[in-house]
C-alpha positions as a Markdown table, in Angstrom:
| # | Residue | x | y | z |
|---|---|---|---|---|
| 1 | Met | 17.9 | 4.7 | -8.7 |
| 2 | Ser | 17.3 | 3.1 | -12.1 |
| 3 | Gly | 20.4 | 1.8 | -14.0 |
| 4 | Gly | 21.4 | 3.0 | -17.4 |
| 5 | Asp | 18.9 | 4.1 | -20.0 |
| 6 | Asp | 19.8 | 0.9 | -22.1 |
| 7 | Gln | 17.2 | -1.1 | -20.2 |
| 8 | His | 14.4 | 1.1 | -21.4 |
| 9 | Asp | 14.9 | 0.6 | -25.2 |
| 10 | Gly | 14.5 | 4.1 | -26.3 |
| 11 | Gln | 11.3 | 4.8 | -24.3 |
| 12 | Asp | 10.6 | 8.2 | -22.8 |
| 13 | Pro | 10.8 | 8.3 | -19.0 |
| 14 | Ala | 7.4 | 7.7 | -17.5 |
| 15 | Tyr | 7.7 | 10.9 | -15.4 |
| 16 | Gly | 9.7 | 13.0 | -17.7 |
| 17 | His | 13.1 | 14.5 | -16.7 |
| 18 | Gly | 14.3 | 16.2 | -13.6 |
| 19 | Phe | 15.9 | 19.6 | -13.2 |
| 20 | Asp | 19.3 | 18.3 | -14.3 |
| 21 | Gly | 17.9 | 16.2 | -17.1 |
| 22 | Arg | 18.0 | 13.0 | -15.0 |
| 23 | Pro | 15.3 | 10.6 | -16.4 |
| 24 | Leu | 12.4 | 9.9 | -14.0 |
| 25 | Trp | 11.5 | 6.3 | -14.7 |
| 26 | Ser | 9.7 | 5.3 | -11.6 |
| 27 | Val | 7.4 | 6.8 | -9.0 |
| 28 | Arg | 10.4 | 6.8 | -6.6 |
| 29 | Asp | 12.5 | 8.8 | -9.1 |
| 30 | Arg | 9.5 | 11.2 | -9.3 |
| 31 | Asp | 9.2 | 11.5 | -5.5 |
| 32 | Ala | 12.9 | 12.2 | -5.0 |
| 33 | Glu | 12.9 | 14.8 | -7.7 |
| 34 | Gln | 9.8 | 16.5 | -6.0 |
| 35 | Leu | 11.8 | 16.7 | -2.7 |
| 36 | Arg | 14.8 | 18.1 | -4.6 |
| 37 | Glu | 12.6 | 20.7 | -6.3 |
| 38 | Leu | 11.1 | 21.8 | -3.0 |
| 39 | Leu | 14.5 | 22.2 | -1.4 |
| 40 | Arg | 15.8 | 24.1 | -4.5 |
| 41 | Arg | 12.7 | 26.3 | -4.6 |
| 42 | Arg | 13.3 | 27.3 | -1.0 |
| 43 | Gly | 16.9 | 28.4 | -1.8 |
| 44 | Phe | 18.9 | 25.3 | -0.7 |
| 45 | Ala | 21.9 | 24.4 | -2.8 |
| 46 | Glu | 22.2 | 20.9 | -4.2 |
| 47 | Phe | 25.6 | 19.2 | -3.9 |
| 48 | Thr | 27.9 | 19.5 | -6.9 |
| 49 | Glu | 31.5 | 18.7 | -7.4 |
| 50 | Gly | 32.3 | 22.2 | -6.6 |
| 51 | Ser | 30.0 | 23.0 | -3.6 |
| 52 | Asp | 28.4 | 21.6 | -0.5 |
| 53 | Gly | 24.7 | 21.1 | -0.4 |
| 54 | Phe | 21.9 | 18.6 | -0.1 |
| 55 | Ile | 21.7 | 15.1 | -1.6 |
| 56 | Val | 18.5 | 13.1 | -2.1 |
| 57 | Glu | 18.7 | 9.5 | -2.9 |
| 58 | His | 16.2 | 6.6 | -2.9 |
| 59 | Pro | 18.0 | 3.4 | -2.5 |
| 60 | Asp | 14.9 | 1.2 | -2.6 |
| 61 | Asp | 11.6 | 0.9 | -4.4 |
| 62 | Glu | 9.8 | 1.4 | -1.1 |
| 63 | Gly | 10.5 | 3.0 | 2.2 |
| 64 | Pro | 12.2 | 6.4 | 2.9 |
| 65 | Met | 14.4 | 8.4 | 0.7 |
| 66 | Leu | 17.7 | 9.7 | 2.2 |
| 67 | Leu | 18.5 | 13.4 | 2.6 |
| 68 | Val | 22.0 | 14.5 | 3.8 |
| 69 | His | 23.9 | 17.7 | 3.7 |
| 70 | Thr | 27.5 | 17.7 | 2.7 |
| 71 | Gly | 28.5 | 20.9 | 4.4 |
| 72 | Gln | 31.7 | 21.3 | 6.5 |
| 73 | Pro | 32.2 | 22.0 | 9.3 |
| 74 | Arg | 29.6 | 20.0 | 11.3 |
| 75 | Ser | 28.0 | 23.2 | 12.5 |
| 76 | Glu | 27.1 | 24.0 | 8.9 |
| 77 | Arg | 25.5 | 20.6 | 8.5 |
| 78 | Val | 23.5 | 20.9 | 11.7 |
| 79 | Ala | 22.2 | 24.4 | 10.8 |
| 80 | Ala | 21.2 | 23.2 | 7.3 |
| 81 | Glu | 19.5 | 20.1 | 8.8 |
| 82 | His | 17.5 | 22.3 | 11.2 |
| 83 | Asp | 16.2 | 24.3 | 8.3 |
| 84 | Tyr | 15.4 | 21.1 | 6.4 |
| 85 | Ala | 13.4 | 20.0 | 9.3 |
| 86 | Ser | 11.3 | 23.1 | 9.4 |
| 87 | Leu | 10.7 | 22.9 | 5.6 |
| 88 | Leu | 9.8 | 19.2 | 5.6 |
| 89 | Lys | 7.3 | 19.6 | 8.4 |
| 90 | Gln | 5.7 | 22.7 | 6.8 |
| 91 | Ala | 5.5 | 20.7 | 3.5 |
| 92 | Gly | 3.8 | 17.7 | 5.1 |
| 93 | Tyr | 6.6 | 15.2 | 4.8 |
| 94 | Arg | 7.1 | 12.5 | 7.4 |
| 95 | Phe | 10.8 | 12.3 | 8.4 |
| 96 | Ala | 13.2 | 10.9 | 11.0 |
| 97 | Leu | 16.7 | 11.7 | 12.0 |
| 98 | Asn | 19.8 | 9.5 | 11.6 |
| 99 | Ala | 19.6 | 8.3 | 8.1 |
| 100 | Thr | 23.3 | 7.6 | 8.0 |
| 101 | Gly | 23.6 | 5.7 | 11.3 |
| 102 | Asp | 26.1 | 8.3 | 12.6 |
| 103 | Gly | 23.5 | 10.7 | 13.8 |
| 104 | Glu | 23.3 | 12.8 | 10.7 |
| 105 | Gly | 20.9 | 13.0 | 7.7 |
| 106 | Trp | 17.3 | 12.2 | 7.4 |
| 107 | Arg | 15.0 | 9.5 | 6.3 |
| 108 | Val | 12.1 | 11.2 | 4.4 |
| 109 | Trp | 9.0 | 9.4 | 3.3 |
| 110 | Pro | 7.2 | 10.5 | 0.1 |
| 111 | Gln | 4.2 | 12.8 | 0.7 |
| 112 | Pro | 1.0 | 10.8 | 1.1 |
| 113 | Ala | -0.6 | 12.5 | -1.8 |
| 114 | Ala | 2.2 | 11.6 | -4.1 |
| 115 | Thr | 2.0 | 7.8 | -3.3 |
| 116 | Gly | -1.6 | 7.2 | -2.2 |
| 117 | Asn | -0.3 | 6.3 | 1.4 |
| 118 | Thr | -2.5 | 7.8 | 4.1 |
| 119 | Ser | -0.1 | 7.2 | 7.0 |
| 120 | Thr | 0.6 | 10.4 | 9.0 |
| 121 | Asp | 2.4 | 9.1 | 12.0 |
| 122 | Gly | 5.2 | 11.0 | 13.7 |
| 123 | Ala | 7.7 | 13.5 | 12.5 |
C-alpha cells in the first residue's frame, strides 16, 4: 500500500476513500477496496483488533492481492475460505490457493473489468 499521506502534498486521493477512511491513491488501492467491499456486502467480517475476519492486502503494484482469514481454530478459517471461494468465483475473480505458503489464504487477481486485463484463465 502507499506510504504516508505526506508524499501526496495535500492532494485528494485519486480514487477517494475506502469504507474506513483509508485513502485510495492507486488503482491497486481501489481494487483491494472493491474486494473488501464485496466481502463486507456479503456479510463477511473484516479483521479488527477485537475480532477475527478477512484481511485484503496488495503488496505490489502488479500481480495478485492477498486474502487471508484470521479465524481460530483452523476449522473456522477453512470454512470461511470455502465461502470466500464460492463468492470469488460467482463475482468473476480469478484466484488461487496458498497465498501464505503454508496452505492457507488466497491470491486474488483484480477483476478484468477493473483493470483492463482480459485474462480469464483458471480459478
